[in-house]
MIBA-741756 format. One record per atom (N, C-alpha, C): x, y, z; atom name; residue in one letter; chain; residue number from 1. Coordinates in steps of 0.1 Angstrom, whole numbers. Layout:
<rs>
c1 c2 c3 atomo residuo cadena num
X Y Z CA A A NUM .
...
</rs>
This chain:
<rs>
c1 c2 c3 atomo residuo cadena num
616 -35 -416 N M A 1 .
602 -36 -413 CA M A 1 .
596 -23 -407 C M A 1 .
605 -16 -399 N L A 2 .
601 -3 -394 CA L A 2 .
599 7 -405 C L A 2 .
609 6 -415 N A A 3 .
608 15 -426 CA A A 3 .
595 13 -434 C A A 3 .
592 0 -437 N L A 4 .
580 -3 -445 CA L A 4 .
567 1 -438 C L A 4 .
567 -1 -425 N S A 5 .
555 3 -417 CA S A 5 .
554 17 -414 C S A 5 .
565 24 -415 N G A 6 .
565 39 -412 CA G A 6 .
565 41 -397 C G A 6 .
568 31 -389 N L A 7 .
568 32 -374 CA L A 7 .
581 37 -369 C L A 7 .
581 47 -361 N A A 8 .
594 52 -355 CA A A 8 .
600 41 -346 C A A 8 .
614 41 -347 N R A 9 .
621 31 -339 CA R A 9 .
618 32 -324 C R A 9 .
618 45 -319 N S A 10 .
615 47 -305 CA S A 10 .
601 42 -301 C S A 10 .
592 44 -310 N T A 11 .
578 39 -307 CA T A 11 .
578 24 -306 C T A 11 .
585 17 -315 N F A 12 .
585 2 -315 CA F A 12 .
591 -3 -301 C F A 12 .
602 3 -297 N Y A 13 .
608 -2 -285 CA Y A 13 .
601 2 -272 C Y A 13 .
594 13 -273 N Y A 14 .
585 17 -262 CA Y A 14 .
574 7 -260 C Y A 14 .
567 3 -271 N Q A 15 .
556 -6 -270 CA Q A 15 .
561 -20 -266 C Q A 15 .
573 -24 -271 N Q A 16 .
578 -37 -268 CA Q A 16 .
581 -37 -253 C Q A 16 .
587 -27 -247 N K A 17 .
590 -26 -233 CA K A 17 .
577 -26 -225 C K A 17 .
567 -19 -230 N A A 18 .
554 -18 -222 CA A A 18 .
547 -32 -221 C A A 18 .
548 -40 -232 N L A 19 .
542 -53 -232 CA L A 19 .
549 -63 -223 C L A 19 .
562 -60 -221 N S A 20 .
570 -69 -213 CA S A 20 .
568 -66 -198 C S A 20 .
563 -54 -195 N R A 21 .
561 -51 -181 CA R A 21 .
550 -59 -174 C R A 21 .
551 -62 -162 N P A 22 .
540 -69 -155 CA P A 22 .
527 -60 -154 C P A 22 .
516 -66 -154 N D A 23 .
503 -59 -153 CA D A 23 .
502 -52 -139 C D A 23 .
502 -38 -139 N R A 24 .
502 -31 -126 CA R A 24 .
489 -33 -118 C R A 24 .
479 -38 -125 N H A 25 .
466 -40 -118 CA H A 25 .
464 -55 -116 C H A 25 .
474 -63 -118 N G A 26 .
472 -78 -118 CA G A 26 .
467 -83 -105 C G A 26 .
472 -78 -94 N V A 27 .
468 -82 -80 CA V A 27 .
454 -78 -78 C V A 27 .
451 -65 -82 N L A 28 .
437 -60 -80 CA L A 28 .
427 -68 -88 C L A 28 .
431 -71 -100 N K A 29 .
422 -80 -109 CA K A 29 .
419 -93 -102 C K A 29 .
429 -99 -96 N E A 30 .
427 -112 -89 CA E A 30 .
417 -110 -77 C E A 30 .
419 -99 -70 N R A 31 .
410 -96 -59 CA R A 31 .
395 -94 -64 C R A 31 .
394 -87 -74 N I A 32 .
381 -84 -80 CA I A 32 .
374 -97 -84 C I A 32 .
382 -105 -91 N K A 33 .
376 -118 -96 CA K A 33 .
373 -127 -84 C K A 33 .
381 -127 -73 N S A 34 .
378 -135 -62 CA S A 34 .
365 -131 -55 C S A 34 .
362 -117 -54 N I A 35 .
350 -112 -48 CA I A 35 .
338 -116 -57 C I A 35 .
340 -114 -70 N F A 36 .
330 -117 -80 CA F A 36 .
326 -132 -80 C F A 36 .
336 -141 -79 N D A 37 .
333 -155 -78 CA D A 37 .
327 -159 -65 C D A 37 .
332 -153 -54 N T A 38 .
326 -157 -41 CA T A 38 .
311 -154 -41 C T A 38 .
307 -143 -47 N H A 39 .
293 -140 -47 CA H A 39 .
286 -145 -60 C H A 39 .
292 -154 -67 N K A 40 .
286 -161 -78 CA K A 40 .
281 -152 -89 C K A 40 .
289 -141 -92 N G A 41 .
285 -132 -102 CA G A 41 .
274 -122 -99 C G A 41 .
271 -121 -86 N R A 42 .
259 -113 -82 CA R A 42 .
263 -99 -80 C R A 42 .
276 -95 -79 N Y A 43 .
280 -82 -76 CA Y A 43 .
284 -75 -89 C Y A 43 .
279 -62 -90 N G A 44 .
284 -53 -101 CA G A 44 .
296 -45 -95 C G A 44 .
300 -36 -103 N Y A 45 .
313 -29 -100 CA Y A 45 .
311 -21 -87 C Y A 45 .
299 -16 -84 N R A 46 .
297 -8 -72 CA R A 46 .
299 -16 -59 C R A 46 .
293 -28 -59 N R A 47 .
294 -36 -47 CA R A 47 .
308 -42 -46 C R A 47 .
314 -45 -58 N V A 48 .
328 -50 -57 CA V A 48 .
337 -39 -51 C V A 48 .
335 -27 -55 N T A 49 .
343 -16 -50 CA T A 49 .
341 -15 -35 C T A 49 .
328 -16 -30 N A A 50 .
326 -15 -16 CA A A 50 .
332 -26 -8 C A A 50 .
332 -38 -14 N A A 51 .
338 -50 -8 CA A A 51 .
353 -48 -7 C A A 51 .
359 -43 -17 N L A 52 .
374 -40 -17 CA L A 52 .
377 -30 -7 C L A 52 .
369 -19 -6 N R A 53 .
372 -9 5 CA R A 53 .
370 -15 19 C R A 53 .
360 -24 20 N G A 54 .
358 -31 33 CA G A 54 .
370 -39 37 C G A 54 .
378 -43 27 N L A 55 .
390 -51 29 CA L A 55 .
403 -42 31 C L A 55 .
400 -29 31 N G A 56 .
411 -20 32 CA G A 56 .
418 -15 20 C G A 56 .
412 -18 8 N E A 57 .
418 -14 -5 CA E A 57 .
413 0 -8 C E A 57 .
422 9 -12 N T A 58 .
418 22 -16 CA T A 58 .
417 22 -31 C T A 58 .
405 22 -37 N V A 59 .
404 21 -51 CA V A 59 .
392 29 -56 C V A 59 .
393 34 -68 N N A 60 .
382 42 -74 CA N A 60 .
372 33 -81 C N A 60 .
359 36 -80 N H A 61 .
349 27 -86 CA H A 61 .
351 26 -102 C H A 61 .
356 37 -108 N K A 62 .
357 37 -122 CA K A 62 .
368 27 -126 C K A 62 .
379 26 -118 N T A 63 .
389 17 -121 CA T A 63 .
384 3 -120 C T A 63 .
376 0 -110 N V A 64 .
370 -13 -108 CA V A 64 .
361 -17 -120 C V A 64 .
353 -7 -124 N Q A 65 .
344 -9 -135 CA Q A 65 .
352 -13 -148 C Q A 65 .
363 -5 -151 N R A 66 .
371 -8 -163 CA R A 66 .
378 -21 -162 C R A 66 .
383 -25 -150 N L A 67 .
390 -38 -149 CA L A 67 .
380 -50 -150 C L A 67 .
368 -48 -145 N M A 68 .
358 -58 -147 CA M A 68 .
354 -60 -161 C M A 68 .
353 -49 -169 N V A 69 .
350 -50 -183 CA V A 69 .
361 -57 -190 C V A 69 .
374 -53 -187 N E A 70 .
385 -60 -193 CA E A 70 .
386 -75 -190 C E A 70 .
381 -78 -178 N S A 71 .
382 -93 -174 CA S A 71 .
369 -100 -178 C S A 71 .
359 -93 -184 N G A 72 .
347 -100 -188 CA G A 72 .
338 -104 -177 C G A 72 .
338 -96 -166 N L A 73 .
330 -99 -154 CA L A 73 .
318 -90 -154 C L A 73 .
306 -95 -156 N K A 74 .
294 -87 -157 CA K A 74 .
283 -94 -148 C K A 74 .
277 -86 -140 N S A 75 .
266 -91 -131 CA S A 75 .
253 -94 -139 C S A 75 .
244 -101 -133 N K A 76 .
232 -105 -140 CA K A 76 .
222 -94 -142 C K A 76 .
212 -97 -151 N V A 77 .
201 -87 -153 CA V A 77 .
189 -92 -145 C V A 77 .
179 -83 -144 N R A 78 .
168 -86 -136 CA R A 78 .
155 -88 -144 C R A 78 .
147 -99 -140 N P A 79 .
135 -102 -147 CA P A 79 .
123 -96 -140 C P A 79 .
111 -99 -146 N K A 80 .
98 -94 -140 CA K A 80 .
93 -104 -130 C K A 80 .
82 -100 -123 N K A 81 .
76 -108 -112 CA K A 81 .
62 -112 -115 C K A 81 .
58 -122 -106 N Y A 82 .
44 -127 -106 CA Y A 82 .
34 -117 -100 C Y A 82 .
22 -116 -105 N R A 83 .
12 -107 -100 CA R A 83 .
1 -115 -94 C R A 83 .
-4 -111 -82 N S A 84 .
-15 -118 -75 CA S A 84 .
-28 -110 -75 C S A 84 .
-29 -99 -82 N Y A 85 .
-41 -91 -82 CA Y A 85 .
-53 -98 -89 C Y A 85 .
-64 -99 -83 N R A 86 .
-76 -105 -89 CA R A 86 .
-88 -96 -89 C R A 86 .
-86 -83 -86 N G A 87 .
-97 -74 -85 CA G A 87 .
-100 -73 -70 C G A 87 .
-110 -65 -67 N E A 88 .
-114 -62 -53 CA E A 88 .
-123 -73 -48 C E A 88 .
-117 -81 -39 N E A 89 .
-124 -93 -34 CA E A 89 .
-127 -91 -19 C E A 89 .
-123 -79 -13 N G A 90 .
-125 -76 1 CA G A 90 .
-122 -62 3 C G A 90 .
-118 -58 15 N R A 91 .
-116 -44 18 CA R A 91 .
-102 -40 14 C R A 91 .
-101 -28 7 N V A 92 .
-88 -23 3 CA V A 92 .
-84 -12 12 C V A 92 .
-71 -13 17 N A A 93 .
-66 -3 26 CA A A 93 .
-59 9 19 C A A 93 .
-59 20 26 N P A 94 .
-52 32 19 CA P A 94 .
-37 30 19 C P A 94 .
-30 38 10 N D A 95 .
-16 37 9 CA D A 95 .
-10 46 20 C D A 95 .
-5 40 31 N L A 96 .
1 48 42 CA L A 96 .
16 50 39 C L A 96 .
22 41 31 N L A 97 .
36 42 29 CA L A 97 .
40 54 20 C L A 97 .
32 56 9 N K A 98 .
34 67 0 CA K A 98 .
49 67 -6 C K A 98 .
54 55 -9 N R A 99 .
67 54 -15 CA R A 99 .
79 59 -6 C R A 99 .
76 60 7 N Q A 100 .
87 64 16 CA Q A 100 .
94 51 21 C Q A 100 .
104 46 13 N F A 101 .
110 33 15 CA F A 101 .
121 34 25 C F A 101 .
121 43 34 N T A 102 .
132 43 45 CA T A 102 .
125 43 58 C T A 102 .
132 38 68 N A A 103 .
127 38 82 CA A A 103 .
138 41 92 C A A 103 .
134 47 103 N E A 104 .
144 52 112 CA E A 104 .
148 41 122 C E A 104 .
140 31 123 N R A 105 .
143 20 132 CA R A 105 .
137 7 127 C R A 105 .
141 -4 133 N A A 106 .
136 -17 129 CA A A 106 .
121 -18 133 C A A 106 .
113 -26 126 N N A 107 .
99 -29 129 CA N A 107 .
91 -16 129 C N A 107 .
94 -7 120 N Q A 108 .
86 5 118 CA Q A 108 .
78 4 105 C Q A 108 .
85 -1 94 N K A 109 .
78 -2 81 CA K A 109 .
82 -16 75 C K A 109 .
72 -23 72 N W A 110 .
74 -36 65 CA W A 110 .
67 -36 52 C W A 110 .
73 -44 42 N V A 111 .
66 -46 29 CA V A 111 .
66 -61 26 C V A 111 .
56 -65 18 N T A 112 .
54 -79 15 CA T A 112 .
48 -80 1 C T A 112 .
49 -92 -4 N D A 113 .
43 -96 -17 CA D A 113 .
45 -111 -19 C D A 113 .
40 -116 -30 N V A 114 .
41 -130 -33 CA V A 114 .
48 -131 -47 C V A 114 .
57 -140 -49 N T A 115 .
63 -142 -62 CA T A 115 .
63 -157 -66 C T A 115 .
64 -160 -79 N E A 116 .
62 -174 -84 CA E A 116 .
75 -178 -91 C E A 116 .
78 -191 -89 N F A 117 .
89 -198 -96 CA F A 117 .
83 -210 -104 C F A 117 .
89 -213 -115 N N A 118 .
84 -225 -123 CA N A 118 .
96 -234 -125 C N A 118 .
95 -247 -121 N V A 119 .
105 -257 -123 CA V A 119 .
99 -269 -129 C V A 119 .
103 -272 -142 N A A 120 .
98 -284 -149 CA A A 120 .
83 -285 -148 C A A 120 .
76 -274 -150 N G A 121 .
61 -275 -150 CA G A 121 .
55 -274 -137 C G A 121 .
63 -274 -126 N E A 122 .
58 -273 -112 CA E A 122 .
61 -259 -107 C E A 122 .
52 -254 -98 N K A 123 .
54 -240 -93 CA K A 123 .
57 -240 -78 C K A 123 .
65 -230 -75 N L A 124 .
67 -227 -61 CA L A 124 .
65 -212 -58 C L A 124 .
58 -209 -47 N Y A 125 .
55 -196 -44 CA Y A 125 .
62 -191 -31 C Y A 125 .
67 -179 -31 N L A 126 .
75 -174 -20 CA L A 126 .
68 -161 -15 C L A 126 .
66 -161 -2 N S A 127 .
60 -149 4 CA S A 127 .
69 -144 15 C S A 127 .
76 -133 13 N P A 128 .
85 -128 24 CA P A 128 .
80 -114 29 C P A 128 .
85 -111 41 N I A 129 .
83 -97 46 CA I A 129 .
97 -91 48 C I A 129 .
98 -79 42 N M A 130 .
111 -71 43 CA M A 130 .
109 -59 53 C M A 130 .
119 -57 61 N D A 131 .
119 -46 70 CA D A 131 .
127 -34 63 C D A 131 .
120 -23 61 N L A 132 .
126 -12 53 CA L A 132 .
137 -5 61 C L A 132 .
139 -8 73 N F A 133 .
150 -2 81 CA F A 133 .
163 -6 75 C F A 133 .
165 -19 72 N N A 134 .
178 -24 67 CA N A 134 .
176 -33 55 C N A 134 .
164 -35 49 N G A 135 .
162 -44 38 CA G A 135 .
163 -58 41 C G A 135 .
162 -62 54 N E A 136 .
163 -76 59 CA E A 136 .
150 -83 56 C E A 136 .
151 -96 51 N I A 137 .
139 -104 51 CA I A 137 .
137 -110 64 C I A 137 .
127 -105 72 N I A 138 .
126 -109 86 CA I A 138 .
118 -122 87 C I A 138 .
110 -126 77 N A A 139 .
102 -138 77 CA A A 139 .
98 -142 63 C A A 139 .
97 -154 60 N F A 140 .
93 -159 47 CA F A 140 .
87 -173 48 C F A 140 .
79 -176 38 N E A 141 .
72 -189 37 CA E A 141 .
72 -193 22 C E A 141 .
73 -206 19 N T A 142 .
72 -211 6 CA T A 142 .
61 -222 5 C T A 142 .
55 -223 -6 N A A 143 .
44 -233 -8 CA A A 143 .
42 -237 -22 C A A 143 .
36 -248 -25 N R A 144 .
34 -253 -39 CA R A 144 .
22 -245 -45 C R A 144 .
13 -240 -37 N R A 145 .
2 -232 -42 CA R A 145 .
1 -219 -35 C R A 145 .
-4 -209 -41 N P A 146 .
-5 -195 -35 CA P A 146 .
-18 -194 -26 C P A 146 .
-19 -203 -17 N V A 147 .
-31 -204 -8 CA V A 147 .
-29 -194 4 C V A 147 .
-40 -191 11 N F A 148 .
-39 -181 22 CA F A 148 .
-29 -185 33 C F A 148 .
-28 -198 35 N K A 149 .
-19 -203 45 CA K A 149 .
-5 -199 43 C K A 149 .
-1 -196 30 N L A 150 .
12 -192 27 CA L A 150 .
15 -178 34 C L A 150 .
6 -169 33 N V A 151 .
9 -156 39 CA V A 151 .
6 -156 54 C V A 151 .
-3 -164 58 N E A 152 .
-7 -165 72 CA E A 152 .
5 -170 80 C E A 152 .
12 -181 75 N N A 153 .
24 -186 82 CA N A 153 .
35 -176 83 C N A 153 .
37 -169 71 N M A 154 .
47 -159 71 CA M A 154 .
45 -148 81 C M A 154 .
33 -143 82 N L A 155 .
29 -132 92 CA L A 155 .
31 -137 106 C L A 155 .
28 -149 109 N T A 156 .
29 -155 122 CA T A 156 .
44 -155 126 C T A 156 .
53 -158 117 N K A 157 .
67 -157 120 CA K A 157 .
72 -143 122 C K A 157 .
67 -134 114 N A A 158 .
71 -120 115 CA A A 158 .
67 -113 128 C A A 158 .
54 -116 133 N V A 159 .
50 -109 145 CA V A 159 .
57 -114 157 C V A 159 .
63 -126 156 N S A 160 .
71 -131 168 CA S A 160 .
83 -122 171 C S A 160 .
87 -114 162 N R A 161 .
99 -105 163 CA R A 161 .
95 -92 170 C R A 161 .
82 -89 171 N L A 162 .
78 -76 176 CA L A 162 .
78 -75 191 C L A 162 .
82 -63 196 N Q A 163 .
81 -60 210 CA Q A 163 .
67 -54 213 C Q A 163 .
63 -53 225 N D A 164 .
49 -49 229 CA D A 164 .
46 -36 223 C D A 164 .
55 -27 222 N D A 165 .
52 -13 218 CA D A 165 .
55 -11 203 C D A 165 .
58 -21 196 N D A 166 .
60 -20 181 CA D A 166 .
46 -19 174 C D A 166 .
45 -9 165 N R A 167 .
33 -7 157 CA R A 167 .
36 -5 143 C R A 167 .
41 -15 136 N P A 168 .
46 -13 122 CA P A 168 .
35 -11 112 C P A 168 .
39 -4 101 N I A 169 .
30 -4 89 CA I A 169 .
34 -16 81 C I A 169 .
25 -24 76 N L A 170 .
27 -35 67 CA L A 170 .
21 -32 53 C L A 170 .
29 -29 44 N H A 171 .
25 -25 30 CA H A 171 .
25 -37 21 C H A 171 .
15 -38 12 N S A 172 .
14 -48 2 CA S A 172 .
8 -42 -10 C S A 172 .
6 -50 -21 N D A 173 .
-2 -46 -32 CA D A 173 .
-17 -50 -29 C D A 173 .
-26 -50 -38 N Q A 174 .
-40 -53 -36 CA Q A 174 .
-43 -68 -39 C Q A 174 .
-32 -76 -38 N G A 175 .
-34 -90 -40 CA G A 175 .
-45 -96 -31 C G A 175 .
-52 -107 -36 N W A 176 .
-64 -112 -29 CA W A 176 .
-61 -116 -15 C W A 176 .
-48 -121 -12 N H A 177 .
-45 -126 1 CA H A 177 .
-47 -114 12 C H A 177 .
-43 -102 8 N Y A 178 .
-43 -91 17 CA Y A 178 .
-56 -84 19 C Y A 178 .
-66 -88 10 N Q A 179 .
-79 -83 11 CA Q A 179 .
-88 -92 20 C Q A 179 .
-83 -104 24 N M A 180 .
-90 -113 31 CA M A 180 .
-93 -108 45 C M A 180 .
-105 -110 50 N P A 181 .
-108 -106 64 CA P A 181 .
-99 -113 74 C P A 181 .
-95 -126 72 N A A 182 .
-86 -133 81 CA A A 182 .
-73 -126 82 C A A 182 .
-67 -121 71 N W A 183 .
-55 -114 71 CA W A 183 .
-56 -101 79 C W A 183 .
-67 -94 77 N Q A 184 .
-69 -81 83 CA Q A 184 .
-71 -83 98 C Q A 184 .
-77 -93 102 N R A 185 .
-79 -96 117 CA R A 185 .
-66 -99 123 C R A 185 .
-57 -106 116 N M A 186 .
-44 -109 122 CA M A 186 .
-36 -96 124 C M A 186 .
-37 -87 115 N L A 187 .
-30 -74 116 CA L A 187 .
-36 -66 128 C L A 187 .
-49 -65 129 N Q A 188 .
-56 -57 139 CA Q A 188 .
-52 -63 153 C Q A 188 .
-52 -76 154 N K A 189 .
-49 -83 167 CA K A 189 .
-35 -78 172 C K A 189 .
-25 -76 163 N R A 190 .
-12 -73 167 CA R A 190 .
-9 -58 165 C R A 190 .
-19 -50 163 N H A 191 .
-18 -35 161 CA H A 191 .
-9 -32 150 C H A 191 .
-10 -39 139 N I A 192 .
-2 -36 127 CA I A 192 .
-11 -28 117 C I A 192 .
-5 -17 112 N N A 193 .
-13 -8 103 CA N A 193 .
-12 -13 89 C N A 193 .
-23 -16 83 N Q A 194 .
-23 -21 69 CA Q A 194 .
-22 -10 59 C Q A 194 .
-14 -12 49 N S A 195 .
-12 -2 38 CA S A 195 .
-12 -10 25 C S A 195 .
-18 -4 14 N M A 196 .
-18 -11 1 CA M A 196 .
-14 -1 -10 C M A 196 .
-7 -6 -20 N S A 197 .
-4 1 -32 CA S A 197 .
-17 5 -39 C S A 197 .
-16 15 -47 N R A 198 .
-28 19 -55 CA R A 198 .
-29 8 -66 C R A 198 .
-41 7 -72 N K A 199 .
-44 -4 -81 CA K A 199 .
-35 -3 -93 C K A 199 .
-28 -14 -97 N G A 200 .
-20 -15 -109 CA G A 200 .
-7 -6 -108 C G A 200 .
-2 -2 -96 N N A 201 .
9 7 -96 CA N A 201 .
20 0 -88 C N A 201 .
29 -8 -95 N C A 202 .
39 -16 -89 CA C A 202 .
50 -7 -82 C C A 202 .
51 6 -86 N L A 203 .
61 14 -80 CA L A 203 .
58 17 -65 C L A 203 .
46 16 -62 N D A 204 .
42 18 -48 CA D A 204 .
48 8 -38 C D A 204 .
52 -4 -44 N N A 205 .
58 -14 -36 CA N A 205 .
72 -18 -42 C N A 205 .
79 -8 -46 N A A 206 .
91 -10 -53 CA A A 206 .
102 -18 -45 C A A 206 .
102 -16 -32 N A A 207 .
113 -22 -24 CA A A 207 .
112 -38 -25 C A A 207 .
101 -43 -23 N I A 208 .
100 -58 -24 CA I A 208 .
101 -63 -38 C I A 208 .
96 -55 -48 N E A 209 .
97 -58 -62 CA E A 209 .
112 -59 -65 C E A 209 .
120 -50 -60 N S A 210 .
135 -50 -63 CA S A 210 .
141 -63 -57 C S A 210 .
137 -67 -45 N F A 211 .
142 -79 -39 CA F A 211 .
139 -91 -48 C F A 211 .
127 -92 -53 N F A 212 .
123 -104 -61 CA F A 212 .
132 -104 -74 C F A 212 .
134 -92 -79 N A A 213 .
143 -91 -91 CA A A 213 .
157 -96 -89 C A A 213 .
162 -92 -77 N I A 214 .
176 -96 -73 CA I A 214 .
176 -111 -71 C I A 214 .
167 -116 -64 N L A 215 .
166 -130 -61 CA L A 215 .
166 -139 -73 C L A 215 .
158 -135 -83 N K A 216 .
157 -143 -95 CA K A 216 .
169 -141 -104 C K A 216 .
175 -129 -105 N S A 217 .
186 -127 -114 CA S A 217 .
199 -133 -108 C S A 217 .
200 -133 -95 N E A 218 .
213 -137 -88 CA E A 218 .
212 -152 -85 C E A 218 .
200 -157 -82 N F A 219 .
199 -171 -77 CA F A 219 .
191 -180 -87 C F A 219 .
179 -176 -91 N F A 220 .
170 -186 -98 CA F A 220 .
175 -188 -112 C F A 220 .
176 -177 -120 N H A 221 .
179 -179 -134 CA H A 221 .
193 -185 -137 C H A 221 .
204 -182 -129 N P A 222 .
217 -188 -133 CA P A 222 .
218 -203 -129 C P A 222 .
208 -208 -122 N N A 223 .
210 -222 -117 CA N A 223 .
199 -231 -123 C N A 223 .
202 -244 -123 N D A 224 .
193 -254 -128 CA D A 224 .
188 -262 -115 C D A 224 .
175 -265 -115 N F A 225 .
169 -272 -104 CA F A 225 .
162 -285 -109 C F A 225 .
165 -296 -102 N D A 226 .
159 -309 -106 CA D A 226 .
146 -312 -100 C D A 226 .
142 -303 -90 N S A 227 .
130 -305 -83 CA S A 227 .
126 -293 -76 C S A 227 .
113 -292 -72 N V A 228 .
108 -280 -65 CA V A 228 .
115 -280 -51 C V A 228 .
117 -292 -45 N K A 229 .
124 -293 -32 CA K A 229 .
138 -287 -32 C K A 229 .
145 -289 -43 N S A 230 .
159 -284 -44 CA S A 230 .
158 -269 -45 C S A 230 .
148 -264 -52 N L A 231 .
146 -249 -53 CA L A 231 .
142 -243 -40 C L A 231 .
133 -250 -33 N Q A 232 .
129 -246 -20 CA Q A 232 .
140 -244 -10 C Q A 232 .
149 -254 -10 N D A 233 .
161 -254 -1 CA D A 233 .
170 -242 -5 C D A 233 .
172 -241 -19 N G A 234 .
181 -230 -24 CA G A 234 .
176 -216 -20 C G A 234 .
162 -214 -21 N V A 235 .
157 -201 -17 CA V A 235 .
160 -198 -3 C V A 235 .
159 -208 6 N A A 236 .
162 -205 20 CA A A 236 .
177 -202 22 C A A 236 .
186 -209 15 N D A 237 .
200 -206 15 CA D A 237 .
203 -192 10 C D A 237 .
196 -188 -1 N Y A 238 .
199 -175 -7 CA Y A 238 .
194 -164 3 C Y A 238 .
183 -165 9 N I A 239 .
178 -155 18 CA I A 239 .
187 -154 30 C I A 239 .
193 -165 35 N N A 240 .
202 -164 45 CA N A 240 .
215 -156 41 C N A 240 .
219 -159 29 N Y A 241 .
231 -152 23 CA Y A 241 .
227 -137 21 C Y A 241 .
215 -134 16 N Y A 242 .
211 -120 14 CA Y A 242 .
211 -112 27 C Y A 242 .
206 -119 37 N N A 243 .
205 -112 50 CA N A 243 .
219 -110 57 C N A 243 .
227 -120 56 N H A 244 .
239 -120 64 CA H A 244 .
252 -116 57 C H A 244 .
253 -119 44 N Q A 245 .
265 -117 36 CA Q A 245 .
265 -106 25 C Q A 245 .
254 -105 18 N R A 246 .
253 -97 7 CA R A 246 .
253 -82 11 C R A 246 .
263 -74 7 N I A 247 .
264 -61 12 CA I A 247 .
255 -52 4 C I A 247 .
250 -41 10 N K A 248 .
242 -31 3 CA K A 248 .
249 -17 5 C K A 248 .
251 -10 -6 N L A 249 .
258 2 -6 CA L A 249 .
251 13 3 C L A 249 .
238 13 3 N K A 250 .
232 23 11 CA K A 250 .
232 20 26 C K A 250 .
237 8 29 N L A 251 .
239 4 43 CA L A 251 .
254 5 47 C L A 251 .
261 14 41 N K A 252 .
275 16 44 CA K A 252 .
284 4 40 C K A 252 .
279 -3 30 N G A 253 .
287 -15 26 CA G A 253 .
286 -27 35 C G A 253 .
275 -27 43 N L A 254 .
272 -38 52 CA L A 254 .
261 -47 47 C L A 254 .
260 -59 52 N S A 255 .
248 -67 49 CA S A 255 .
236 -62 58 C S A 255 .
224 -66 56 N P A 256 .
213 -61 64 CA P A 256 .
215 -65 79 C P A 256 .
219 -77 82 N V A 257 .
220 -81 96 CA V A 257 .
232 -74 102 C V A 257 .
243 -72 95 N Q A 258 .
254 -64 100 CA Q A 258 .
250 -50 103 C Q A 258 .
242 -44 95 N Y A 259 .
238 -30 97 CA Y A 259 .
229 -29 109 C Y A 259 .
220 -39 111 N R A 260 .
211 -39 123 CA R A 260 .
218 -41 136 C R A 260 .
229 -49 135 N T A 261 .
236 -52 148 CA T A 261 .
249 -44 150 C T A 261 .
251 -34 141 N Q A 262 .
264 -27 142 CA Q A 262 .
264 -18 154 C Q A 262 .
276 -15 159 N P A 263 .
277 -5 170 CA P A 263 .
273 9 164 C P A 263 .
268 17 173 N L A 264 .
263 31 169 CA L A 264 .
275 39 164 C L A 264 .
272 48 154 N N A 265 .
282 58 149 CA N A 265 .
293 51 141 C N A 265 .
290 40 135 N L A 266 .
300 34 126 CA L A 266 .
303 43 114 C L A 266 .
315 47 111 N P A 267 .
318 56 100 CA P A 267 .
314 49 87 C P A 267 .
309 58 78 N S A 268 .
306 53 64 CA S A 268 .
318 51 56 C S A 268 .
317 44 45 N L A 269 .
328 41 36 CA L A 269 .
332 54 28 C L A 269 .
</rs>
């Protein structure tokens, strides 16, 4: 058979021996799959690498990427989001944020928006506020209709976290909720500086847009919901997971809450 195939005898026995060897990455593959499954397929190779390093594993991200491809482990893709712009229905604020999506401390820069879910012909709306210091969702509210009470309740929850000397910027798009005089009075009462994206420019509020994309790709689209109530409960569970467990590479491989509560001068990965 070797003569007919033209294969060298040494090559045949080398390959036979190689196939009989145990997989040198077998243990690592199991750890990768365990992390991938624990986070329900939400981690790509970068976050899996960070999670492995957090467990004390010294591993190159390219190796993790290759092993994930070999194992058929691929994270989800991201969808688009709901838009609440209806034109100028009130006073439009200037863009104070100017795409500076970083903050030196908590309660310095906040961003918000509203997104929509559809379950069996019924809709659920989510309104969160994110702190740009650590990407934490500091307050959120859900409702069956995108009424003003949705954003009002959310803001009430968020301001309860503020200290007397906090003066955050709160950035949004030009959605009708944020042009309402009642919204602007709430901000003025708590000395919150209102900021808005330019008309039709979603990149001006990219941080919250990114959160909505992650939420839908990691939680909403992979799951089936038999009612709006089950979706509502699931959103609350996911946000808790996002804040407390889901690591972010730019936060030194920590979750938002871990980053906010970490001791000072924690070494990066």
